C-alpha positions in Angstrom: 101.3 99.9 70.5 101.5 102.0 67.3 98.4 103.4 65.5 98.2 104.6 62.0 95.8 107.5 62.5 94.8 110.0 59.8 94.2 113.6 61.0 90.5 113.0 61.2 91.0 109.9 63.6 92.8 111.7 66.4 91.6 110.0 69.6 89.3 111.8 72.0 90.5 112.4 75.5 87.8 111.7 78.1 88.0 112.6 81.7 85.6 110.5 84.0 84.9 111.7 87.5 83.0 109.5 89.9 83.0 111.7 93.0 80.5 109.4 94.7 83.0 106.5 94.7 86.2 108.6 94.4 87.2 107.1 91.2 89.0 109.3 88.6 89.9 108.2 85.0 91.5 109.7 82.0 90.7 107.7 78.8 91.6 108.0 75.1 89.0 106.8 72.7 88.7 106.7 68.9 89.3 104.6 65.7 92.3 103.1 64.0 90.9 102.6 60.5 88.1 100.2 61.4 89.3 99.1 64.8 88.1 100.8 67.9 90.7 102.2 70.3 90.0 102.5 74.0 93.0 103.1 76.4 92.9 104.1 80.0 95.7 106.4 80.6 95.2 107.2 84.2 93.0 105.6 86.9 93.2 106.8 90.4 91.0 105.9 93.4 90.8 107.5 96.8 90.3 104.9 99.5 90.9 105.5 103.3 92.2 109.0 102.5 95.0 107.6 100.3 95.5 107.9 96.6 95.6 104.4 95.0 97.2 104.9 91.5 95.8 101.8 89.6 97.0 102.8 86.1 99.5 105.5 85.3 100.4 106.1 81.6 101.7 109.6 82.1 105.3 110.3 81.2 106.2 112.0 84.5 103.7 110.0 86.6 100.6 110.9 88.6 102.6 110.3 91.9 105.0 113.2 90.8 102.1 115.5 90.2 100.5 114.6 93.6 103.8 115.3 95.3 104.0 118.6 93.6 100.6 119.5 95.1 101.9 118.6 98.6 100.4 115.1 99.1 102.9 113.1 101.3 104.4 109.9 100.1 102.6 108.1 102.9 99.3 108.9 101.2 100.2 107.6 97.7 99.9 103.9 96.9 101.4 102.6 93.6 98.6 100.1 93.3 99.8 99.1 89.8 102.6 97.3 91.6 102.0 93.9 93.2 101.6 94.2 97.0 104.8 92.3 97.5 106.8 94.9 95.4 105.3 98.0 97.1 107.5 97.9 100.3 110.4 98.5 98.0 108.9 101.7 96.6 109.3 105.0 98.3 105.5 105.2 98.7 102.8 103.7 101.0 102.2 100.0 100.9 98.4 100.2 101.6 
């Protein structure tokens, strides 16, 4: 999706941390002329001591960052893939 933003319409990046439920989001909000823009860039949940990557709009990917911090592949689930696809990734199934 392409937006025609003027310099005063640069989207605001918002980090949302719900540590009680272990939900973490990175959102972009703003305006495109008179249309509201709201995009979730990243959404990660921690469930059963595993990182469930629900949405990943980063160029290099959240999983790459987690691996760089020493998180094992068995603790990362690419939840944006259908469960039937996950066994074919190099990461955990669930």
